[in-house]
C-alpha positions in Angstrom: -101.6 -48.5 32.2 -100.2 -51.5 30.1 -97.5 -53.6 31.6 -95.0 -52.8 28.9 -95.4 -49.1 29.6 -95.0 -49.6 33.4 -91.9 -51.7 32.8 -90.4 -49.1 30.4 -91.0 -46.3 32.9 -89.4 -48.3 35.7 -86.3 -49.1 33.6 -85.9 -45.5 32.5 -86.2 -44.2 36.1 -83.8 -46.8 37.4 -81.3 -46.1 34.6 -81.6 -42.3 35.2 -81.2 -42.8 39.0 -78.0 -44.9 38.6 -76.6 -42.3 36.2 -77.3 -39.4 38.5 -75.8 -41.3 41.5 -72.7 -42.1 39.5 -72.3 -38.4 38.6 -72.8 -37.5 42.2 -69.9 -39.8 43.1 -67.6 -38.3 40.5 -68.5 -34.6 41.1 -69.9 -34.7 44.7 -72.9 -32.7 43.7 -75.7 -32.9 46.3 -78.3 -32.1 43.6 -77.3 -35.2 41.6 -77.8 -37.3 44.7 -81.2 -35.9 45.4 -82.2 -36.4 41.7 -80.9 -40.0 41.8 -83.0 -40.8 44.9 -86.1 -39.2 43.5 -85.8 -41.1 40.2 -85.1 -44.3 42.1 -88.2 -43.8 44.2 -90.2 -43.3 41.0 -88.7 -46.4 39.5 -89.7 -48.4 42.6 -93.2 -47.1 42.4 -93.6 -48.1 38.7 -91.9 -51.4 39.5 -94.3 -52.1 42.5 -97.3 -51.3 40.2 -96.0 -53.8 37.7 -95.3 -56.5 40.4 -98.8 -56.0 41.8 -100.3 -56.7 38.3 -98.0 -59.6 37.5 -97.7 -61.5 40.8 -101.2 -61.2 42.3 -104.2 -62.7 40.5 -107.6 -64.1 41.3 -106.2 -67.3 42.6 -103.5 -65.9 44.9 -99.8 -65.1 44.7 -97.7 -66.3 41.8 -94.0 -66.6 42.7 -92.3 -68.2 39.7 -88.6 -67.7 39.1 -88.9 -64.5 37.1 -91.4 -62.9 39.6 -89.1 -63.9 42.5 -86.1 -62.2 40.9 -88.1 -59.1 40.1 -89.6 -58.9 43.6 -86.2 -59.4 45.2 -84.6 -56.7 43.0 -87.4 -54.3 43.8 -87.0 -54.8 47.5 -83.2 -54.2 47.2 -83.8 -50.9 45.3 -86.3 -49.8 48.0 -83.8 -50.7 50.8 -81.1 -48.7 49.0 -83.3 -45.6 49.0 -84.2 -46.0 52.7 -80.6 -46.7 53.7 -79.3 -43.8 51.7 -81.5 -41.4 53.7 -79.9 -42.6 56.9 -76.3 -43.5 55.9 -73.8 -42.5 53.2 -74.6 -45.6 51.0 -76.0 -44.0 47.9 -73.1 -45.5 46.0 -74.7 -48.9 46.3 -77.5 -47.6 44.0 -75.0 -47.6 41.1 -74.9 -51.4 41.3 -78.4 -52.2 42.7 -80.5 -50.0 40.5 -79.3 -51.4 37.1 -79.9 -54.8 38.6 -83.5 -53.8 39.4 -83.9 -52.5 35.8 -82.6 -55.8 34.4 -85.0 -57.7 36.6 -87.9 -55.8 35.1 -86.8 -56.9 31.6 -86.3 -60.5 32.8 -89.8 -60.6 34.2 -91.2 -59.3 31.0 -89.3 -61.9 29.0 -90.3 -64.9 31.1 -93.9 -66.2 30.8 -96.0 -66.5 33.9 -96.0 -69.9 35.6 -99.6 -70.8 36.5 -98.4 -73.9 38.5 -96.7 -71.6 41.0 -99.9 -70.0 42.2 -100.6 -71.0 45.8 -102.8 -69.8 48.6 -100.5 -68.7 51.3 -101.5 -68.5 55.0 -100.7 -65.5 57.0 -97.9 -67.2 59.0 -96.1 -68.2 55.8 -96.5 -64.7 54.4 -94.7 -63.4 57.5 -91.9 -65.9 56.8 -91.7 -64.8 53.2 -91.6 -61.2 54.2 -88.7 -61.8 56.7 -86.8 -63.8 54.2 -87.1 -61.1 51.5 -85.9 -58.5 54.0 -83.0 -60.7 55.1 -82.0 -61.3 51.5 -82.3 -57.7 50.6 -80.2 -56.5 53.5 -77.5 -59.1 52.9 -77.5 -58.2 49.2 -76.7 -54.6 50.2 -74.0 -56.1 52.5 -72.4 -58.0 49.7 -72.4 -55.0 47.4 -71.0 -52.8 50.2 -68.2 -55.4 50.6 -67.4 -55.2 46.9 -67.3 -51.4 46.9 -65.2 -51.4 50.1 -62.7 -53.9 48.5 -62.6 -51.8 45.3 -61.9 -48.6 47.3 -59.2 -50.3 49.3 -57.5 -51.6 46.1 -57.6 -48.2 44.4 -56.2 -46.4 47.4 -53.4 -48.9 47.7 -52.4 -48.8 44.0 -53.0 -45.1 43.6 -55.3 -45.6 40.6 -58.7 -43.8 40.1 -58.0 -41.8 43.2 -60.9 -39.5 42.5 -63.4 -42.4 42.6 -61.9 -43.8 45.8 -61.9 -40.5 47.5 -65.4 -39.7 46.5 -66.6 -42.5 48.8 -66.7 -42.2 52.6 -63.5 -43.0 54.5 -62.5 -46.7 54.4 -63.2 -47.2 58.2 -66.7 -45.7 57.7 -67.3 -48.1 54.8 -66.3 -51.1 56.9 -68.5 -49.9 59.8 -71.4 -49.6 57.4 -70.7 -53.1 56.0 -71.0 -54.7 59.5 -74.1 -52.6 60.4 -75.8 -53.9 57.3 -74.6 -57.4 58.0 -75.9 -57.4 61.5 -79.3 -56.2 60.5 -79.5 -58.8 57.7 -78.3 -61.6 60.0 -80.9 -60.8 62.5 -83.6 -60.8 59.9 -82.3 -64.1 58.5 -82.4 -65.5 62.1 -86.1 -64.6 62.4 -86.8 -66.0 58.9 -85.2 -69.3 59.7 -87.2 -69.6 63.0 -90.5 -68.8 61.4 -89.7 -71.1 58.5 -88.9 -74.1 60.8 -92.1 -73.4 62.8 -94.5 -73.0 59.9 -93.0 -74.8 57.0 -94.3 -78.3 57.9 -92.6 -81.3 56.3 -89.4 -80.1 54.6 -89.0 -83.2 52.4 -92.5 -83.3 50.9 -92.4 -79.5 50.3 -89.0 -79.7 48.6 -87.4 -77.3 51.1 -84.6 -79.4 52.6 -81.8 -78.1 50.3 -83.0 -74.5 50.8 -83.1 -74.9 54.6 -79.6 -76.5 54.8 -78.0 -73.9 52.6 -79.8 -71.1 54.5 -78.5 -72.4 57.8 -75.0 -72.7 56.4 -75.1 -69.1 55.2 -76.4 -68.1 58.7 -73.4 -69.8 60.3 -70.9 -68.1 57.9 -72.3 -64.6 58.8 -72.3 -65.6 62.5 -68.7 -66.6 62.4 -67.7 -63.4 60.6 -69.6 -61.2 63.1 -68.0 -63.1 66.0 -64.6 -62.7 64.4 -65.1 -59.0 64.0 -66.1 -58.7 67.7 -63.4 -61.0 69.0 -60.5 -60.5 66.7 -61.3 -57.3 64.8 -61.5 -59.0 61.4 -61.6 -56.5 58.6 -60.3 -55.8 55.1 -59.9 -58.8 52.8 -60.9 -61.3 55.5 -64.3 -59.6 56.0 -64.9 -59.2 52.3 -64.2 -62.9 51.5 -66.3 -64.2 54.3 -69.1 -61.8 53.4 -69.1 -62.8 49.7 -68.8 -66.5 50.6 -71.8 -66.3 52.9 -73.8 -64.4 50.3 -73.1 -66.9 47.6 -74.3 -69.7 49.8 -77.5 -67.7 50.6 -78.2 -67.0 46.9 -77.8 -70.7 46.2 -80.2 -71.5 49.0 -83.1 -69.6 47.4 -82.5 -69.0 43.7 -80.2 -72.0 43.1 -82.7 -74.5 44.6 -85.7 -72.7 43.0 -84.0 -72.8 39.6 -83.2 -76.5 40.0 -86.7 -77.3 41.0 -88.5 -75.3 38.4 -86.2 -75.5 35.3 -84.9 -79.0 35.7 -87.2 -81.0 37.9 -90.5 -79.3 36.8 -91.8 -78.8 40.4 -92.1 -76.1 43.0 -91.8 -75.5 46.7 -95.1 -76.3 48.4 
């Protein structure tokens, strides 16, 4: 199947899934939730097929900026589906799935970067896998923080009560926020450990800025988790720390990657 057709099917499925999940939030129809998750799964399948064709070639793995964004978004969409089967977090799909659809379009618009092709050893592949999982879980954490903050504001001001009440209770939303954060922080811990063990020389591989910012984000989430355990931090404090840590984490990966590839004309090695 041509790449354009795969991308189009992925975008259509993601868009339909986000629409169905939004309708589920507004009407509380279980059928809409099931339809949304099925369409999201189909979108992930088409997206994965497209990624397999675009990222893997005869010379190894190509991870340019566009491919990285698309792979990251695909993993976030997959995590939403899995999490929604275990916890009441289907509302996150309303945000994540359109982002995944947009990433497919971005990948199609950006030309492949042959200079990014590298032969990766098994140990580095483990590090990349853990990093992607950490980024995905912490992305869901950040979106959950935004949804929780919106719900809290709507309930306080009495506006759009139907939307606010369609979500789980606020205490449940905050508990889910910290559950996602704990899982993401643990994966980030493992990713940092494996990265420091297997990365080699951070300066020659252009990884110093990425490593420093990743450790800074790790510390932000650690402080927040400790504050939650020790002082019961919640509400706006939790949201601000969560979003602050996530911004640092995104800068660590995509910010440094964009700087290297778009402005300095080089890559991580």
